[in-house]
Residue, then its C-alpha position, 0 to 999 in steps of 0.5 A: m562834426l563834434r558831439a559835446q556838453l556845452v559846460q561853460r558859456g560868456a556873455v554875447r560880445y560883439t566883434p569890430a564889424g559889429l556881429p555877435a559873438l559868444d565864447l563857449s567851453l565844450k565838453h567831448e567824452s567817446e570811447v574810440s578804437e585805437a590800434g585793435l583797443p578800446r580808447k576813452v577820449s576825454m576832453e574840454m576844447r575852448a569854442v567860439a560862434i559868431g552871426e546868428i548861431t549865437r542865438q541858438l547857443a545862448a538859449l542851450a542851458i549848460g550841460t545840453q549836449v549839442d552837436c556841432t558843426g564848424f571848424l578848428s583854428s589857433h586861439r586869438n592869442g596864438r595859444g592852444v586851438m579854438f573851434h568855430i562852431t558854424q552850425i548846430h544840430 
């Protein structure tokens, strides 16, 4: 699960199987404890949604805070990490 702000959204595209897909950028900021000390965490991550979830995400305004459930995989080109969104709360 990831709580993040929607910072960028591409146009809906379609996979070779005909499923709708949406490329996104998410920004996460929080504070955690590491070795007993507070640490601020801030990062941007590329994300993708495939299937019916694309409709919900396409309707959100840029800047919206969203709680996402999903999984991590390597990016299509093999560089970096991609968060696949399977559900939003």
